[in-house]
PyMOL Python script that loads the backbone (N, CA, C, O; Angstrom):
from pymol import cmd

cmd.read_pdbstr("""\
ATOM      1  N   MET A   1      74.528  47.541  38.308  1.00  0.00           N
ATOM      2  CA  MET A   1      75.112  46.314  38.798  1.00  0.00           C
ATOM      3  C   MET A   1      75.082  46.319  40.313  1.00  0.00           C
ATOM      4  O   MET A   1      75.238  47.365  40.944  1.00  0.00           O
ATOM      5  N   MET A   2      74.883  45.162  40.886  1.00  0.00           N
ATOM      6  CA  MET A   2      74.801  45.083  42.337  1.00  0.00           C
ATOM      7  C   MET A   2      75.477  43.802  42.813  1.00  0.00           C
ATOM      8  O   MET A   2      75.366  42.754  42.177  1.00  0.00           O
ATOM      9  N   GLU A   3      76.170  43.900  43.925  1.00  0.00           N
ATOM     10  CA  GLU A   3      76.791  42.747  44.575  1.00  0.00           C
ATOM     11  C   GLU A   3      76.400  42.757  46.043  1.00  0.00           C
ATOM     12  O   GLU A   3      76.104  43.810  46.607  1.00  0.00           O
ATOM     13  N   LYS A   4      76.399  41.599  46.650  1.00  0.00           N
ATOM     14  CA  LYS A   4      76.047  41.473  48.063  1.00  0.00           C
ATOM     15  C   LYS A   4      77.117  40.646  48.763  1.00  0.00           C
ATOM     16  O   LYS A   4      77.508  39.583  48.282  1.00  0.00           O
ATOM     17  N   THR A   5      77.586  41.145  49.906  1.00  0.00           N
ATOM     18  CA  THR A   5      78.576  40.398  50.679  1.00  0.00           C
ATOM     19  C   THR A   5      77.902  39.266  51.437  1.00  0.00           C
ATOM     20  O   THR A   5      76.676  39.207  51.541  1.00  0.00           O
ATOM     21  N   GLN A   6      78.716  38.383  51.955  1.00  0.00           N
ATOM     22  CA  GLN A   6      78.193  37.340  52.826  1.00  0.00           C
ATOM     23  C   GLN A   6      77.815  37.958  54.165  1.00  0.00           C
ATOM     24  O   GLN A   6      78.333  39.008  54.543  1.00  0.00           O
ATOM     25  N   THR A   7      76.912  37.300  54.874  1.00  0.00           N
ATOM     26  CA  THR A   7      76.503  37.759  56.200  1.00  0.00           C
ATOM     27  C   THR A   7      77.533  37.308  57.222  1.00  0.00           C
ATOM     28  O   THR A   7      78.009  36.173  57.188  1.00  0.00           O
ATOM     29  N   ILE A   8      77.869  38.215  58.134  1.00  0.00           N
ATOM     30  CA  ILE A   8      78.791  37.889  59.231  1.00  0.00           C
ATOM     31  C   ILE A   8      77.971  37.829  60.504  1.00  0.00           C
ATOM     32  O   ILE A   8      77.259  38.778  60.830  1.00  0.00           O
ATOM     33  N   ASP A   9      78.064  36.726  61.224  1.00  0.00           N
ATOM     34  CA  ASP A   9      77.244  36.508  62.410  1.00  0.00           C
ATOM     35  C   ASP A   9      77.760  37.252  63.637  1.00  0.00           C
ATOM     36  O   ASP A   9      78.936  37.158  63.989  1.00  0.00           O
ATOM     37  N   ASP A  10      76.847  38.000  64.289  1.00  0.00           N
ATOM     38  CA  ASP A  10      77.016  38.560  65.620  1.00  0.00           C
ATOM     39  C   ASP A  10      78.433  39.022  65.954  1.00  0.00           C
ATOM     40  O   ASP A  10      79.103  38.419  66.792  1.00  0.00           O
ATOM     41  N   ASN A  11      78.878  40.069  65.312  1.00  0.00           N
ATOM     42  CA  ASN A  11      80.223  40.584  65.540  1.00  0.00           C
ATOM     43  C   ASN A  11      80.148  42.101  65.602  1.00  0.00           C
ATOM     44  O   ASN A  11      79.594  42.729  64.700  1.00  0.00           O
ATOM     45  N   TRP A  12      80.700  42.700  66.658  1.00  0.00           N
ATOM     46  CA  TRP A  12      80.669  44.160  66.818  1.00  0.00           C
ATOM     47  C   TRP A  12      81.598  44.867  65.845  1.00  0.00           C
ATOM     48  O   TRP A  12      81.401  46.045  65.545  1.00  0.00           O
ATOM     49  N   MET A  13      82.613  44.156  65.346  1.00  0.00           N
ATOM     50  CA  MET A  13      83.547  44.754  64.397  1.00  0.00           C
ATOM     51  C   MET A  13      83.721  43.808  63.209  1.00  0.00           C
ATOM     52  O   MET A  13      84.772  43.185  63.060  1.00  0.00           O
ATOM     53  N   PRO A  14      82.699  43.699  62.369  1.00  0.00           N
ATOM     54  CA  PRO A  14      82.778  42.752  61.251  1.00  0.00           C
ATOM     55  C   PRO A  14      83.795  43.177  60.196  1.00  0.00           C
ATOM     56  O   PRO A  14      84.043  44.366  59.997  1.00  0.00           O
ATOM     57  N   VAL A  15      84.367  42.203  59.537  1.00  0.00           N
ATOM     58  CA  VAL A  15      85.298  42.441  58.444  1.00  0.00           C
ATOM     59  C   VAL A  15      84.830  41.607  57.258  1.00  0.00           C
ATOM     60  O   VAL A  15      84.692  40.387  57.352  1.00  0.00           O
ATOM     61  N   TRP A  16      84.591  42.283  56.151  1.00  0.00           N
ATOM     62  CA  TRP A  16      84.212  41.593  54.915  1.00  0.00           C
ATOM     63  C   TRP A  16      85.430  41.617  54.019  1.00  0.00           C
ATOM     64  O   TRP A  16      85.750  42.652  53.436  1.00  0.00           O
ATOM     65  N   GLU A  17      86.097  40.517  53.903  1.00  0.00           N
ATOM     66  CA  GLU A  17      87.269  40.468  53.026  1.00  0.00           C
ATOM     67  C   GLU A  17      86.824  39.948  51.670  1.00  0.00           C
ATOM     68  O   GLU A  17      87.231  38.877  51.221  1.00  0.00           O
ATOM     69  N   GLU A  18      85.987  40.734  51.043  1.00  0.00           N
ATOM     70  CA  GLU A  18      85.459  40.381  49.739  1.00  0.00           C
ATOM     71  C   GLU A  18      85.823  41.480  48.752  1.00  0.00           C
ATOM     72  O   GLU A  18      85.946  42.652  49.109  1.00  0.00           O
ATOM     73  N   GLU A  19      85.988  41.073  47.522  1.00  0.00           N
ATOM     74  CA  GLU A  19      86.384  41.999  46.477  1.00  0.00           C
ATOM     75  C   GLU A  19      85.378  41.896  45.338  1.00  0.00           C
ATOM     76  O   GLU A  19      84.966  40.803  44.950  1.00  0.00           O
ATOM     77  N   PHE A  20      84.991  43.055  44.809  1.00  0.00           N
ATOM     78  CA  PHE A  20      84.054  43.096  43.694  1.00  0.00           C
ATOM     79  C   PHE A  20      84.672  43.901  42.565  1.00  0.00           C
ATOM     80  O   PHE A  20      85.367  44.890  42.798  1.00  0.00           O
ATOM     81  N   GLU A  21      84.413  43.471  41.352  1.00  0.00           N
ATOM     82  CA  GLU A  21      84.921  44.180  40.182  1.00  0.00           C
ATOM     83  C   GLU A  21      83.741  44.493  39.256  1.00  0.00           C
ATOM     84  O   GLU A  21      82.928  43.626  38.937  1.00  0.00           O
ATOM     85  N   PHE A  22      83.676  45.752  38.839  1.00  0.00           N
ATOM     86  CA  PHE A  22      82.610  46.193  37.951  1.00  0.00           C
ATOM     87  C   PHE A  22      83.228  46.785  36.689  1.00  0.00           C
ATOM     88  O   PHE A  22      84.147  47.601  36.770  1.00  0.00           O
ATOM     89  N   ASN A  23      82.738  46.385  35.544  1.00  0.00           N
ATOM     90  CA  ASN A  23      83.141  46.989  34.271  1.00  0.00           C
ATOM     91  C   ASN A  23      82.112  48.061  33.937  1.00  0.00           C
ATOM     92  O   ASN A  23      80.937  47.766  33.718  1.00  0.00           O
ATOM     93  N   LEU A  24      82.572  49.312  33.902  1.00  0.00           N
ATOM     94  CA  LEU A  24      81.666  50.445  33.723  1.00  0.00           C
ATOM     95  C   LEU A  24      81.833  51.075  32.349  1.00  0.00           C
ATOM     96  O   LEU A  24      82.952  51.215  31.855  1.00  0.00           O
ATOM     97  N   ARG A  25      80.735  51.450  31.743  1.00  0.00           N
ATOM     98  CA  ARG A  25      80.772  52.102  30.432  1.00  0.00           C
ATOM     99  C   ARG A  25      80.954  53.614  30.557  1.00  0.00           C
ATOM    100  O   ARG A  25      81.590  54.228  29.701  1.00  0.00           O
ATOM    101  N   ALA A  26      80.413  54.214  31.599  1.00  0.00           N
ATOM    102  CA  ALA A  26      80.513  55.668  31.794  1.00  0.00           C
ATOM    103  C   ALA A  26      80.866  55.962  33.250  1.00  0.00           C
ATOM    104  O   ALA A  26      80.022  56.456  33.998  1.00  0.00           O
ATOM    105  N   PRO A  27      82.106  55.665  33.666  1.00  0.00           N
ATOM    106  CA  PRO A  27      82.483  55.853  35.071  1.00  0.00           C
ATOM    107  C   PRO A  27      82.414  57.300  35.540  1.00  0.00           C
ATOM    108  O   PRO A  27      82.283  57.553  36.738  1.00  0.00           O
ATOM    109  N   GLU A  28      82.501  58.248  34.621  1.00  0.00           N
ATOM    110  CA  GLU A  28      82.467  59.664  35.011  1.00  0.00           C
ATOM    111  C   GLU A  28      81.121  60.081  35.586  1.00  0.00           C
ATOM    112  O   GLU A  28      81.028  61.110  36.255  1.00  0.00           O
ATOM    113  N   ILE A  29      80.076  59.296  35.335  1.00  0.00           N
ATOM    114  CA  ILE A  29      78.763  59.603  35.914  1.00  0.00           C
ATOM    115  C   ILE A  29      78.309  58.515  36.896  1.00  0.00           C
ATOM    116  O   ILE A  29      77.175  58.539  37.374  1.00  0.00           O
ATOM    117  N   GLY A  30      79.192  57.571  37.190  1.00  0.00           N
ATOM    118  CA  GLY A  30      78.842  56.461  38.072  1.00  0.00           C
ATOM    119  C   GLY A  30      78.836  56.842  39.541  1.00  0.00           C
ATOM    120  O   GLY A  30      79.500  57.794  39.953  1.00  0.00           O
ATOM    121  N   VAL A  31      78.074  56.085  40.328  1.00  0.00           N
ATOM    122  CA  VAL A  31      77.976  56.290  41.773  1.00  0.00           C
ATOM    123  C   VAL A  31      78.112  54.941  42.467  1.00  0.00           C
ATOM    124  O   VAL A  31      77.478  53.964  42.067  1.00  0.00           O
ATOM    125  N   LEU A  32      78.937  54.889  43.505  1.00  0.00           N
ATOM    126  CA  LEU A  32      79.049  53.703  44.346  1.00  0.00           C
ATOM    127  C   LEU A  32      78.096  53.882  45.513  1.00  0.00           C
ATOM    128  O   LEU A  32      78.236  54.819  46.299  1.00  0.00           O
ATOM    129  N   ARG A  33      77.125  52.983  45.628  1.00  0.00           N
ATOM    130  CA  ARG A  33      76.153  53.056  46.726  1.00  0.00           C
ATOM    131  C   ARG A  33      76.386  51.878  47.646  1.00  0.00           C
ATOM    132  O   ARG A  33      76.411  50.728  47.207  1.00  0.00           O
ATOM    133  N   LEU A  34      76.554  52.168  48.924  1.00  0.00           N
ATOM    134  CA  LEU A  34      76.742  51.149  49.944  1.00  0.00           C
ATOM    135  C   LEU A  34      75.548  51.153  50.881  1.00  0.00           C
ATOM    136  O   LEU A  34      75.109  52.211  51.330  1.00  0.00           O
ATOM    137  N   GLU A  35      75.024  49.977  51.175  1.00  0.00           N
ATOM    138  CA  GLU A  35      73.956  49.826  52.160  1.00  0.00           C
ATOM    139  C   GLU A  35      74.383  48.749  53.134  1.00  0.00           C
ATOM    140  O   GLU A  35      74.901  47.707  52.734  1.00  0.00           O
ATOM    141  N   VAL A  36      74.163  49.003  54.419  1.00  0.00           N
ATOM    142  CA  VAL A  36      74.538  48.058  55.472  1.00  0.00           C
ATOM    143  C   VAL A  36      73.279  47.642  56.218  1.00  0.00           C
ATOM    144  O   VAL A  36      72.453  48.474  56.594  1.00  0.00           O
ATOM    145  N   TYR A  37      73.153  46.340  56.421  1.00  0.00           N
ATOM    146  CA  TYR A  37      72.004  45.784  57.139  1.00  0.00           C
ATOM    147  C   TYR A  37      72.487  44.895  58.259  1.00  0.00           C
ATOM    148  O   TYR A  37      73.531  44.253  58.152  1.00  0.00           O
ATOM    149  N   ASN A  38      71.722  44.860  59.333  1.00  0.00           N
ATOM    150  CA  ASN A  38      71.975  43.959  60.451  1.00  0.00           C
ATOM    151  C   ASN A  38      71.043  42.764  60.264  1.00  0.00           C
ATOM    152  O   ASN A  38      69.830  42.874  60.441  1.00  0.00           O
ATOM    153  N   ALA A  39      71.619  41.639  59.909  1.00  0.00           N
ATOM    154  CA  ALA A  39      70.808  40.447  59.665  1.00  0.00           C
ATOM    155  C   ALA A  39      70.498  39.769  60.991  1.00  0.00           C
ATOM    156  O   ALA A  39      71.398  39.483  61.782  1.00  0.00           O
ATOM    157  N   ASN A  40      69.222  39.517  61.223  1.00  0.00           N
ATOM    158  CA  ASN A  40      68.833  38.749  62.411  1.00  0.00           C
ATOM    159  C   ASN A  40      67.845  37.674  61.976  1.00  0.00           C
ATOM    160  O   ASN A  40      67.592  37.504  60.783  1.00  0.00           O
ATOM    161  N   SER A  41      67.299  36.965  62.921  1.00  0.00           N
ATOM    162  CA  SER A  41      66.473  35.806  62.574  1.00  0.00           C
ATOM    163  C   SER A  41      65.151  36.152  61.893  1.00  0.00           C
ATOM    164  O   SER A  41      64.604  35.319  61.171  1.00  0.00           O
ATOM    165  N   THR A  42      64.625  37.358  62.104  1.00  0.00           N
ATOM    166  CA  THR A  42      63.317  37.675  61.548  1.00  0.00           C
ATOM    167  C   THR A  42      63.378  38.535  60.285  1.00  0.00           C
ATOM    168  O   THR A  42      62.573  38.345  59.374  1.00  0.00           O
ATOM    169  N   ARG A  43      64.319  39.474  60.219  1.00  0.00           N
ATOM    170  CA  ARG A  43      64.420  40.360  59.058  1.00  0.00           C
ATOM    171  C   ARG A  43      65.766  41.055  59.069  1.00  0.00           C
ATOM    172  O   ARG A  43      66.492  41.004  60.061  1.00  0.00           O
ATOM    173  N   ASP A  44      66.094  41.699  57.975  1.00  0.00           N
ATOM    174  CA  ASP A  44      67.327  42.488  57.898  1.00  0.00           C
ATOM    175  C   ASP A  44      67.004  43.927  58.276  1.00  0.00           C
ATOM    176  O   ASP A  44      66.214  44.586  57.599  1.00  0.00           O
ATOM    177  N   ASP A  45      67.612  44.419  59.357  1.00  0.00           N
ATOM    178  CA  ASP A  45      67.390  45.788  59.808  1.00  0.00           C
ATOM    179  C   ASP A  45      68.387  46.721  59.124  1.00  0.00           C
ATOM    180  O   ASP A  45      69.580  46.427  59.052  1.00  0.00           O
ATOM    181  N   PHE A  46      67.881  47.846  58.625  1.00  0.00           N
ATOM    182  CA  PHE A  46      68.717  48.844  57.968  1.00  0.00           C
ATOM    183  C   PHE A  46      69.719  49.413  58.959  1.00  0.00           C
ATOM    184  O   PHE A  46      69.346  49.807  60.065  1.00  0.00           O
ATOM    185  N   GLY A  47      70.996  49.459  58.570  1.00  0.00           N
ATOM    186  CA  GLY A  47      72.033  49.982  59.446  1.00  0.00           C
ATOM    187  C   GLY A  47      72.617  51.302  58.990  1.00  0.00           C
ATOM    188  O   GLY A  47      73.080  52.092  59.813  1.00  0.00           O
ATOM    189  N   GLY A  48      72.602  51.555  57.686  1.00  0.00           N
ATOM    190  CA  GLY A  48      73.140  52.800  57.177  1.00  0.00           C
ATOM    191  C   GLY A  48      73.380  52.716  55.681  1.00  0.00           C
ATOM    192  O   GLY A  48      73.331  51.639  55.087  1.00  0.00           O
ATOM    193  N   GLN A  49      73.644  53.886  55.077  1.00  0.00           N
ATOM    194  CA  GLN A  49      73.847  53.963  53.636  1.00  0.00           C
ATOM    195  C   GLN A  49      74.839  55.060  53.302  1.00  0.00           C
ATOM    196  O   GLN A  49      75.114  55.947  54.110  1.00  0.00           O
ATOM    197  N   LEU A  50      75.367  54.979  52.093  1.00  0.00           N
ATOM    198  CA  LEU A  50      76.293  56.002  51.612  1.00  0.00           C
ATOM    199  C   LEU A  50      76.354  55.918  50.098  1.00  0.00           C
ATOM    200  O   LEU A  50      76.368  54.822  49.537  1.00  0.00           O
ATOM    201  N   SER A  51      76.391  57.061  49.431  1.00  0.00           N
ATOM    202  CA  SER A  51      76.570  57.116  47.978  1.00  0.00           C
ATOM    203  C   SER A  51      77.762  58.003  47.680  1.00  0.00           C
ATOM    204  O   SER A  51      77.842  59.135  48.157  1.00  0.00           O
ATOM    205  N   LEU A  52      78.695  57.477  46.882  1.00  0.00           N
ATOM    206  CA  LEU A  52      79.908  58.208  46.540  1.00  0.00           C
ATOM    207  C   LEU A  52      80.056  58.288  45.027  1.00  0.00           C
ATOM    208  O   LEU A  52      80.038  57.252  44.361  1.00  0.00           O
ATOM    209  N   PRO A  53      80.201  59.489  44.462  1.00  0.00           N
ATOM    210  CA  PRO A  53      80.474  59.592  43.027  1.00  0.00           C
ATOM    211  C   PRO A  53      81.814  58.931  42.703  1.00  0.00           C
ATOM    212  O   PRO A  53      82.800  59.166  43.401  1.00  0.00           O
ATOM    213  N   LEU A  54      81.861  58.117  41.664  1.00  0.00           N
ATOM    214  CA  LEU A  54      83.104  57.445  41.301  1.00  0.00           C
ATOM    215  C   LEU A  54      84.210  58.443  40.982  1.00  0.00           C
ATOM    216  O   LEU A  54      85.386  58.160  41.213  1.00  0.00           O
ATOM    217  N   SER A  55      83.845  59.601  40.454  1.00  0.00           N
ATOM    218  CA  SER A  55      84.847  60.622  40.108  1.00  0.00           C
ATOM    219  C   SER A  55      85.588  61.159  41.326  1.00  0.00           C
ATOM    220  O   SER A  55      86.650  61.764  41.177  1.00  0.00           O
ATOM    221  N   GLU A  56      85.050  60.950  42.533  1.00  0.00           N
ATOM    222  CA  GLU A  56      85.692  61.439  43.752  1.00  0.00           C
ATOM    223  C   GLU A  56      86.484  60.363  44.483  1.00  0.00           C
ATOM    224  O   GLU A  56      87.145  60.658  45.479  1.00  0.00           O
ATOM    225  N   LEU A  57      86.432  59.120  44.007  1.00  0.00           N
ATOM    226  CA  LEU A  57      87.148  58.031  44.671  1.00  0.00           C
ATOM    227  C   LEU A  57      88.639  58.107  44.365  1.00  0.00           C
ATOM    228  O   LEU A  57      89.037  58.481  43.261  1.00  0.00           O
ATOM    229  N   ARG A  58      89.456  57.751  45.348  1.00  0.00           N
ATOM    230  CA  ARG A  58      90.912  57.701  45.204  1.00  0.00           C
ATOM    231  C   ARG A  58      91.403  56.383  45.774  1.00  0.00           C
ATOM    232  O   ARG A  58      90.761  55.784  46.637  1.00  0.00           O
ATOM    233  N   HIS A  59      92.559  55.937  45.277  1.00  0.00           N
ATOM    234  CA  HIS A  59      93.174  54.720  45.800  1.00  0.00           C
ATOM    235  C   HIS A  59      93.464  54.871  47.292  1.00  0.00           C
ATOM    236  O   HIS A  59      93.773  55.965  47.764  1.00  0.00           O
ATOM    237  N   GLY A  60      93.363  53.777  48.019  1.00  0.00           N
ATOM    238  CA  GLY A  60      93.787  53.772  49.414  1.00  0.00           C
ATOM    239  C   GLY A  60      92.677  53.446  50.387  1.00  0.00           C
ATOM    240  O   GLY A  60      91.575  53.052  50.007  1.00  0.00           O
ATOM    241  N   TYR A  61      93.005  53.623  51.662  1.00  0.00           N
ATOM    242  CA  TYR A  61      92.055  53.361  52.736  1.00  0.00           C
ATOM    243  C   TYR A  61      91.301  54.639  53.070  1.00  0.00           C
ATOM    244  O   TYR A  61      91.884  55.722  53.114  1.00  0.00           O
ATOM    245  N   ARG A  62      90.013  54.504  53.303  1.00  0.00           N
ATOM    246  CA  ARG A  62      89.162  55.644  53.644  1.00  0.00           C
ATOM    247  C   ARG A  62      88.180  55.231  54.733  1.00  0.00           C
ATOM    248  O   ARG A  62      87.662  54.115  54.726  1.00  0.00           O
ATOM    249  N   VAL A  63      87.931  56.142  55.667  1.00  0.00           N
ATOM    250  CA  VAL A  63      86.881  55.954  56.668  1.00  0.00           C
ATOM    251  C   VAL A  63      85.706  56.795  56.218  1.00  0.00           C
ATOM    252  O   VAL A  63      85.846  57.996  55.990  1.00  0.00           O
ATOM    253  N   VAL A  64      84.544  56.166  56.089  1.00  0.00           N
ATOM    254  CA  VAL A  64      83.352  56.882  55.646  1.00  0.00           C
ATOM    255  C   VAL A  64      82.256  56.758  56.701  1.00  0.00           C
ATOM    256  O   VAL A  64      82.110  55.723  57.352  1.00  0.00           O
ATOM    257  N   THR A  65      81.497  57.826  56.854  1.00  0.00           N
ATOM    258  CA  THR A  65      80.374  57.850  57.783  1.00  0.00           C
ATOM    259  C   THR A  65      79.110  57.466  57.035  1.00  0.00           C
ATOM    260  O   THR A  65      78.846  57.982  55.949  1.00  0.00           O
ATOM    261  N   LEU A  66      78.333  56.567  57.608  1.00  0.00           N
ATOM    262  CA  LEU A  66      77.081  56.158  56.998  1.00  0.00           C
ATOM    263  C   LEU A  66      75.959  57.125  57.389  1.00  0.00           C
ATOM    264  O   LEU A  66      76.063  57.852  58.377  1.00  0.00           O
ATOM    265  N   CYS A  67      74.895  57.117  56.598  1.00  0.00           N
ATOM    266  CA  CYS A  67      73.737  57.972  56.834  1.00  0.00           C
ATOM    267  C   CYS A  67      72.493  57.120  57.068  1.00  0.00           C
ATOM    268  O   CYS A  67      72.441  55.951  56.686  1.00  0.00           O
ATOM    269  N   ASP A  68      71.496  57.729  57.703  1.00  0.00           N
ATOM    270  CA  ASP A  68      70.223  57.025  57.907  1.00  0.00           C
ATOM    271  C   ASP A  68      69.392  57.088  56.630  1.00  0.00           C
ATOM    272  O   ASP A  68      69.867  57.563  55.599  1.00  0.00           O
ATOM    273  N   GLU A  69      68.152  56.611  56.699  1.00  0.00           N
ATOM    274  CA  GLU A  69      67.277  56.557  55.532  1.00  0.00           C
ATOM    275  C   GLU A  69      66.995  57.928  54.932  1.00  0.00           C
ATOM    276  O   GLU A  69      66.725  58.038  53.737  1.00  0.00           O
ATOM    277  N   LYS A  70      67.058  58.986  55.762  1.00  0.00           N
ATOM    278  CA  LYS A  70      66.775  60.343  55.301  1.00  0.00           C
ATOM    279  C   LYS A  70      68.018  61.068  54.790  1.00  0.00           C
ATOM    280  O   LYS A  70      67.916  62.169  54.248  1.00  0.00           O
ATOM    281  N   GLY A  71      69.191  60.455  54.960  1.00  0.00           N
ATOM    282  CA  GLY A  71      70.437  61.079  54.524  1.00  0.00           C
ATOM    283  C   GLY A  71      71.183  61.812  55.613  1.00  0.00           C
ATOM    284  O   GLY A  71      72.209  62.436  55.342  1.00  0.00           O
ATOM    285  N   ASP A  72      70.686  61.752  56.855  1.00  0.00           N
ATOM    286  CA  ASP A  72      71.377  62.392  57.975  1.00  0.00           C
ATOM    287  C   ASP A  72      72.510  61.486  58.462  1.00  0.00           C
ATOM    288  O   ASP A  72      72.335  60.272  58.567  1.00  0.00           O
ATOM    289  N   GLU A  73      73.675  62.081  58.759  1.00  0.00           N
ATOM    290  CA  GLU A  73      74.832  61.301  59.185  1.00  0.00           C
ATOM    291  C   GLU A  73      74.581  60.585  60.507  1.00  0.00           C
ATOM    292  O   GLU A  73      73.975  61.130  61.429  1.00  0.00           O
ATOM    293  N   LEU A  74      75.063  59.354  60.570  1.00  0.00           N
ATOM    294  CA  LEU A  74      75.044  58.567  61.807  1.00  0.00           C
ATOM    295  C   LEU A  74      76.441  58.676  62.405  1.00  0.00           C
ATOM    296  O   LEU A  74      77.357  57.980  61.965  1.00  0.00           O
ATOM    297  N   SER A  75      76.614  59.536  63.398  1.00  0.00           N
ATOM    298  CA  SER A  75      77.942  59.899  63.896  1.00  0.00           C
ATOM    299  C   SER A  75      78.764  58.712  64.404  1.00  0.00           C
ATOM    300  O   SER A  75      79.994  58.777  64.406  1.00  0.00           O
ATOM    301  N   LYS A  76      78.118  57.646  64.829  1.00  0.00           N
ATOM    302  CA  LYS A  76      78.863  56.521  65.396  1.00  0.00           C
ATOM    303  C   LYS A  76      78.918  55.296  64.480  1.00  0.00           C
ATOM    304  O   LYS A  76      79.341  54.220  64.901  1.00  0.00           O
ATOM    305  N   VAL A  77      78.489  55.463  63.230  1.00  0.00           N
ATOM    306  CA  VAL A  77      78.474  54.329  62.303  1.00  0.00           C
ATOM    307  C   VAL A  77      79.401  54.647  61.133  1.00  0.00           C
ATOM    308  O   VAL A  77      79.091  55.490  60.291  1.00  0.00           O
ATOM    309  N   LYS A  78      80.541  53.962  61.094  1.00  0.00           N
ATOM    310  CA  LYS A  78      81.540  54.214  60.062  1.00  0.00           C
ATOM    311  C   LYS A  78      82.003  52.903  59.439  1.00  0.00           C
ATOM    312  O   LYS A  78      81.906  51.837  60.047  1.00  0.00           O
ATOM    313  N   LEU A  79      82.504  53.009  58.222  1.00  0.00           N
ATOM    314  CA  LEU A  79      83.101  51.875  57.529  1.00  0.00           C
ATOM    315  C   LEU A  79      84.516  52.245  57.137  1.00  0.00           C
ATOM    316  O   LEU A  79      84.791  53.389  56.773  1.00  0.00           O
ATOM    317  N   LEU A  80      85.409  51.275  57.212  1.00  0.00           N
ATOM    318  CA  LEU A  80      86.765  51.431  56.692  1.00  0.00           C
ATOM    319  C   LEU A  80      86.790  50.723  55.347  1.00  0.00           C
ATOM    320  O   LEU A  80      86.550  49.519  55.268  1.00  0.00           O
ATOM    321  N   LEU A  81      87.080  51.472  54.289  1.00  0.00           N
ATOM    322  CA  LEU A  81      87.098  50.925  52.938  1.00  0.00           C
ATOM    323  C   LEU A  81      88.511  50.912  52.385  1.00  0.00           C
ATOM    324  O   LEU A  81      89.299  51.813  52.672  1.00  0.00           O
ATOM    325  N   HIS A  82      88.835  49.913  51.606  1.00  0.00           N
ATOM    326  CA  HIS A  82      90.065  49.932  50.820  1.00  0.00           C
ATOM    327  C   HIS A  82      89.648  50.016  49.362  1.00  0.00           C
ATOM    328  O   HIS A  82      88.979  49.122  48.841  1.00  0.00           O
ATOM    329  N   ILE A  83      90.048  51.095  48.713  1.00  0.00           N
ATOM    330  CA  ILE A  83      89.631  51.350  47.335  1.00  0.00           C
ATOM    331  C   ILE A  83      90.814  51.151  46.405  1.00  0.00           C
ATOM    332  O   ILE A  83      91.897  51.694  46.623  1.00  0.00           O
ATOM    333  N   HIS A  84      90.586  50.361  45.364  1.00  0.00           N
ATOM    334  CA  HIS A  84      91.596  50.172  44.321  1.00  0.00           C
ATOM    335  C   HIS A  84      90.911  50.331  42.977  1.00  0.00           C
ATOM    336  O   HIS A  84      90.033  49.547  42.615  1.00  0.00           O
ATOM    337  N   LEU A  85      91.321  51.350  42.244  1.00  0.00           N
ATOM    338  CA  LEU A  85      90.736  51.633  40.930  1.00  0.00           C
ATOM    339  C   LEU A  85      91.679  51.121  39.851  1.00  0.00           C
ATOM    340  O   LEU A  85      92.860  51.469  39.832  1.00  0.00           O
ATOM    341  N   LYS A  86      91.159  50.302  38.964  1.00  0.00           N
ATOM    342  CA  LYS A  86      91.987  49.768  37.882  1.00  0.00           C
ATOM    343  C   LYS A  86      92.107  50.732  36.717  1.00  0.00           C
ATOM    344  O   LYS A  86      93.114  50.719  36.009  1.00  0.00           O
ATOM    345  N   ASP A  87      91.101  51.569  36.503  1.00  0.00           N
ATOM    346  CA  ASP A  87      91.100  52.507  35.381  1.00  0.00           C
ATOM    347  C   ASP A  87      91.957  53.707  35.727  1.00  0.00           C
ATOM    348  O   ASP A  87      91.644  54.439  36.665  1.00  0.00           O
ATOM    349  N   ALA A  88      93.021  53.921  34.994  1.00  0.00           N
ATOM    350  CA  ALA A  88      93.961  55.003  35.288  1.00  0.00           C
ATOM    351  C   ALA A  88      93.330  56.381  35.182  1.00  0.00           C
ATOM    352  O   ALA A  88      93.765  57.300  35.876  1.00  0.00           O
ATOM    353  N   THR A  89      92.325  56.556  34.342  1.00  0.00           N
ATOM    354  CA  THR A  89      91.725  57.892  34.183  1.00  0.00           C
ATOM    355  C   THR A  89      90.980  58.316  35.444  1.00  0.00           C
ATOM    356  O   THR A  89      90.992  59.497  35.791  1.00  0.00           O
ATOM    357  N   LEU A  90      90.333  57.380  36.135  1.00  0.00           N
ATOM    358  CA  LEU A  90      89.670  57.720  37.399  1.00  0.00           C
ATOM    359  C   LEU A  90      90.693  57.869  38.522  1.00  0.00           C
ATOM    360  O   LEU A  90      90.572  58.767  39.355  1.00  0.00           O
ATOM    361  N   ALA A  91      91.681  57.011  38.548  1.00  0.00           N
ATOM    362  CA  ALA A  91      92.634  56.990  39.657  1.00  0.00           C
ATOM    363  C   ALA A  91      93.535  58.222  39.702  1.00  0.00           C
ATOM    364  O   ALA A  91      94.018  58.582  40.775  1.00  0.00           O
ATOM    365  N   GLN A  92      93.775  58.881  38.557  1.00  0.00           N
ATOM    366  CA  GLN A  92      94.734  59.983  38.531  1.00  0.00           C
ATOM    367  C   GLN A  92      94.109  61.352  38.673  1.00  0.00           C
ATOM    368  O   GLN A  92      94.839  62.332  38.823  1.00  0.00           O
ATOM    369  N   LYS A  93      92.811  61.467  38.634  1.00  0.00           N
ATOM    370  CA  LYS A  93      92.159  62.781  38.731  1.00  0.00           C
ATOM    371  C   LYS A  93      92.296  63.364  40.111  1.00  0.00           C
ATOM    372  O   LYS A  93      91.806  64.464  40.367  1.00  0.00           O
TER     373      LYS A  93
END
""", "prot")
cmd.dss("prot")
cmd.show_as("cartoon", "prot")
cmd.util.cbc("prot")
cmd.orient("prot")
């Protein structure tokens, strides 16, 4: 399953106040993959990526560091995430 946020125009500190809900059949093997792109007039430039196993997610706010295309950390590129898990089995581990 995949969702895409709306594009935010020319902002150094963008905020996406969007919420997505996924119904998963096997959350114990699921992975949340985030990709960030800088949209401009000619093409979308890759900004960073991150993959998180669902089994490691916890409720609350988290700061995550994004990686480049090769998986190397981008020290100055971070996202602030608010995670809310509805399934009690994932949330309590």
